[in-house]
C-alpha positions, -999 to +999 in steps of 0.1 A: -143-319+435-165-292+449-142-264+461-170-242+475-175-236+512-202-262+512-179-288+497-150-284+522-149-310+548-143-298+584-110-316+591-090-303+621-055-315+613-051-317+576-051-294+545-066-305+513-045-297+482-066-286+452-038-282+428-006-302+425+022-282+409+060-288+414+075-261+435+103-257+460+095-253+497+117-226+514+113-200+540+098-175+515+126-150+518+137-129+488+167-139+467+188-112+484+181-128+518+159-100+532+127-111+549+095-111+529+074-080+526+039-081+541+006-067+528-025-072+550-060-064+537-086-063+565-122-059+553-149-046+575-181-068+581-174-090+551-191-124+553-175-158+550-194-165+517-192-130+502-164-138+477-166-158+445-138-180+456-158-188+488-190-197+470-208-164+462-228-165+429-239-129+431-210-108+442-181-103+417-146-105+431-121-113+402-091-099+419-096-117+452-104-149+433-070-143+415-053-139+449-069-172+461-057-190+429-022-180+438-024-189+475-043-208+502-079-204+512-089-211+548-124-225+550-124-224+589-108-191+596-123-172+626-122-137+639-115-133+676-149-116+682-181-111+663-176-073+662-147-051+650-124-035+676-117-066+696-106-086+665-084-057+654-068-057+688-062-094+686-046-091+651-023-064+663-012-082+695-016-120+688-036-121+720-073-127+728-092-094+732-098-101+769-060-096+775-063-059+766-099-055+777-109-043+742-139-067+742-165-045+724-165-021+695-151+012+707-180+037+711-205+012+726-221+023+759-204+013+791-225-003+819-228+029+839-245+045+809-266+015+799-302+025+791-316-007+774-341-030+792-319-061+793-314-088+819-278-081+823-255-051+823-227-055+797-192-059+810-170-028+810-144-026+783-113-006+773-117+023+748-082+021+734-055-004+728-031+001+757+003+014+747+020-014+767+006-040+743+033-050+718+019-048+683+031-066+652+039-032+637+063-025+665+079-059+662+085-056+624+095-019+626+122-028+651+133-056+627+139-030+600+105-029+582+089+003+569+054+003+583+023+018+568-014+019+579-043+031+559-080+030+567-101+020+597-082+019+630-109+020+657-084+012+685-081+046+702-079+084+698-050+108+696-021+093+716-033+058+706-033+060+668-014+038+644+017+061+646+017+056+684+016+018+679+045+011+655+034+025+622+055+051+604+026+064+583-012+067+591-036+075+563-071+076+577-068+058+610-089+074+637-109+064+668-141+062+646-155+029+635-175+042+606-177+070+581-200+097+571-194+087+535-176+061+514-174+087+486-154+120+489-157+143+508-148+117+535-148+139+565-118+120+579-093+142+599-064+118+591-071+117+553-075+146+529-106+147+507-102+137+471-122+148+440-159+147+447-172+111+445-138+095+448-142+060+463-125+056+496-113+021+492-096+030+459-080+060+476-066+038+504-053+015+477-036+043+459-020+055+492-007+020+498+007+018+463+026+051+468+041+038+500+051+004+485+067+022+455+087+045+478+099+016+500+105-011+474+142-013+484+135-025+520+111-049+537+077-033+544+045-039+563+015-024+545-019-027+563-049-016+542-078-017+566-108-011+544-140+006+555-159-015+530-183-031+535-194-014+568-225+008+569-234+033+557-242+012+526-230+033+498-216+026+463-211+045+431-244+048+411-230+029+381-223-002+403-257+000+421-275+000+387-253-029+375-263-051+404-300-040+403-300-053+367-283-085+378-310-091+404-336-087+377-318-108+351-312-137+376-347-134+389-335-133+425-363-132+451-359-118+486-359-144+513-360-139+551-358-160+582-354-152+619-327-155+646-344-152+680-361-118+678-341-106+647-350-108+611-322-124+590-314-122+553-313-155+535-302-145+500-273-124+486-291-098+465-284-063+479-273-041+449-255-014+470-236-040+491-226-058+459-213-025+445-193-020+477-178-055+474-168-048+438-151-015+449-132-034+476-121-060+452-109-034+427-089-018+455-072-051+463-065-055+426-047-022+424-023-031+452-017-066+437-010-050+403+015-026+419+034-056+434+035-072+400+046-040+383+075-036+408+084-073+406+077-077+443+049-102+442+072-132+447+088-116+478+056-105+494+031-123+518-004-111+511-031-117+537-068-110+532-094-114+559-123-098+577-128-085+612-161-105+617-189-121+598-213-105+574-241-082+586-273-103+582-296-095+611-298-057+614-284-023+601-293-027+565-294-065+564-267-064+537-258-100+531-266-136+537-240-159+553-257-192+544-250-220+548-237-205+581-260-194+608-264-158+620-240-129+613-221-100+628-228-097+666-235-134+671-212-163+681-228-186+655-205-194+626-219-166+605-207-140+630-172-152+634-161-171+603-142-150+578-131-154+541-093-156+547-067-160+520-029-161+523-006-159+493+031-167+501+049-176+469+073-206+475+055-216+507+017-218+502+007-240+473-012-220+447-049-228+445-048-248+478-074-249+506-070-256+543-098-267+566-078-265+599-094-239+622-074-207+626-081-175+644-071-138+640-047-141+669-025-164+647-014-137+623+010-121+648+032-152+655+029-162+618+044-129+606+070-130+633+082-164+621+080-152+585+102-122+593+128-145+610+122-131+645+126-160+670+116-139+700+093-110+705+101-081+727+075-088+754+070-113+782+032-112+780+017-144+768+007-149+731-025-168+725-021-172+687+000-199+670+021-197+639+003-212+609+034-214+588+032-253+590-003-251+575+009-229+547+035-255+540+009-283+538+017-297+572-004-301+604-004-282+636-013-297+670-051-298+678-061-270+700-092-253+714-104-219+702-124-196+725-146-166+723-162-143+749-185-114+740-200-102+773-221-075+756-253-068+738-245-060+702-265-039+678-275-069+657-297-088+682-273-110+700-269-111+738-238-119+760-223-152+752-192-173+751-181-201+728-155-228+724-145-250+694-127-283+701-122-304+670-156-307+653-175-298+685-186-262+692-205-250+722-222-217+727-230-206+763-256-179+768-250-157+798-285-144+804-300-178+813-269-199+817-279-223+789-257-239+763-260-252+727-238-279+713-231-285+676-212-310+656-197-288+629-185-317+608-220-328+601-239-296+609-220-265+597-252-245+598-257-252+636-293-264+632-292-293+656-284-287+692-269-318+707-265-307+743-292-330+756-279-360+736-243-354+745-243-341+781-208-353+788-193-334+759-213-303+768-201-304+804-165-309+793-166-279+770-184-257+795-158-265+821-130-257+797-147-224+787-152-214+824-115-222+832-103-202+802-124-172+811-109-173+846-074-178+834-075-150+809-093-125+833-124-121+812-149-095+825-184-107+834-218-091+827-238-085+859-275-084+867-293-052+856-310-037+886-333-017+863-345-047+842-382-051+839-396-083+823-427-063+812 
């Protein structure tokens, strides 16, 4: 059976078990009755096919492959947005980004400062996660968890940092979404510099290991939000040379396509990017090894995911997301599908895979259920759904997933919305009010627009999308009075 991304059937309600081993289903709590520890790895701009366990033949990810062998891979996992800050907000709150108005990456130009010749003005957006949003860190902290954050925050400045949103410790989290350097000196006001050339992902992993060691006697939430593999593309010289040699030895040739007016990479062969992925994988391995060393692995939920799809159409053209279309900044599958793994010993079958669509909003209610919290301390609506049943090999009720990105990204995309309903996916372009309809079951690469052949389906999905935007209070892009078609 082909277990690569290409070989996974897009089935909405069922999980396919790849390995049948006898094990006992239980809530996943430790022997002493305390709730499970939680470790979350959030990669930055990592594509859905960038790991060996998700089909890559070029990048080397032995530690993440090991994590997948011990847990469940999700072949239809989605980010809530094709860029970073909104997805991070959704993971923290369990709500669509439109609820908090964090709908673009923080630092992007607001409509009153817009100077690009585009048909529309992008919608306004919030530049920090509001303090009245209830985060998963606040929920677990109040349930007795020690809480730790390391790495990229990108959800607000002083007064809105991780330590203002439920985390006891913050190592490196700032308003900024990118770095001057992935190698020390880092220039990060929330993280001291290490020895010259120290790799940031390894430093963040070491900080996480120290926290886990110091809090091994109580439940903990450890979030390692990696800056890899975001630009600037930068890796240790030894790894760059390793992957340059691999390109030569495998005789890999560059290949390019186009997405509207953007050039798109069609092959995974970038040596620097490959080195960044290996560094990221090594960092994950250090934390997994520490859990093993402290005999905490069996009592710890480990989640690995990305904030959006891989960067394939601009800013270094670092990876290819094939067979998925597009990449970061686009609502095609390559921009919103993520390589997601969850290891929960005693609950998730080792070496299993699930094709049921999930979204980053789901992590919040999933972790609440795992921690034994029946009710969160907020009356605001949750948009995510607990995926504990999926981890146990059961089904969840069919549902629709939604996206709205009312902005012009840096990667060539324009304002758009999308909906997935079963195997159908519709993308609505806001500039010209057109729509594309795809059957993801037979066309994962979104090559055949069926909107003309299936007008009833297209209308039903467009109506649902419009109703959702109205219900959730989504901001709308407006005509640009300074637009010139010439």
